C-alpha positions, 0 to 999 in steps of 0.5 A: 128314596124310601122313608123310614117308618116311625113306629116306636121311639125309646129314650129318656124324657125331659119335662118342659112344663107350662102352657103356650110354648110358642115358636119364638121361645122354641127358636128365637128369630135371630137363629132363622138366618141359618143356611141349613137346618143342621145349624139349629142343633142345640139352639132350641129354647135358647133364650129360655136356657141362657142369660145374655152373658151365656150363663145358664138359667137352669132350664130342664134341658140343661139339667144333668139329670135329663141330659140326652133325653129323647122325649119332651113332656110339654103342656097345653098349646105347645108350638103356638105363635108364628108358623116358622118351620124352624121350631120343630127342626130345632127340636129334632136337630137337637136330639129330641125324637118325640113331643108329648103334650096336652095339645099342639098348635095346628101348624106346628103339629103339621110341620113336625109330622112333615119331618118325622117328629111325632107329636102326641097328646096326653091328658094333663093328669097323665103327663103329670104322672110321667113327669113325676116318675121322670123326676124321681127316676130320670134314667127311666127309658120310655117307649112311645108306641105309635101302633098301640098309642101308648107311652110305657116304661117299667114304672107304668104306662099312659095312653096317648093320641093323635089323628089317624092320618098323620099316625099312618103317615109316620108308621108307614113311612109317608110323612114327607110330602116331597119324598112322596112326590119324587117317588111317584113320577108317573102319578105326578105326570098323569095328574099334570096331564089332566090339568088345563093348559094355561092360555096366553092373553 
């Protein structure tokens, strides 16, 4: 099964500011009991968004100006904390197609890449510029171009960055390791044939 390359993403943006957005805040632990990741749709940042009685806390995700946004504008150390893969799954299943932040926690970054969710870095100054433009004109459509490593719109553009290996995996449709293995059974068998045969003791 071939994967669709992730080269460009176009959509509106939503600012989710602040450093150290940890995975416990992205997806509270009580949602980890889900049977499939599809059940995580709409749950991202739940405790950041709602009070115990279900009333809104006024989180940017629920701001009508940013309804339907495809790109999150985050801060430093986005996705830190526990290594739960449910965090990027919740983000993607909730309709977000890319995250732009100053830096990312390594495991979160890897888990995101593995499900085709690009996480790209930008400077604090550039993210602040895009945030200001987005707040002034929230309907602005931004295009994230992973070939040219740029985020752009009619309002302006900023450079973004990510390591070359995950960038190539995304743009060449090789971001899911399981699909890669399933698509190359001969290579898997050849490698398995070279491994030593365990002996009984």
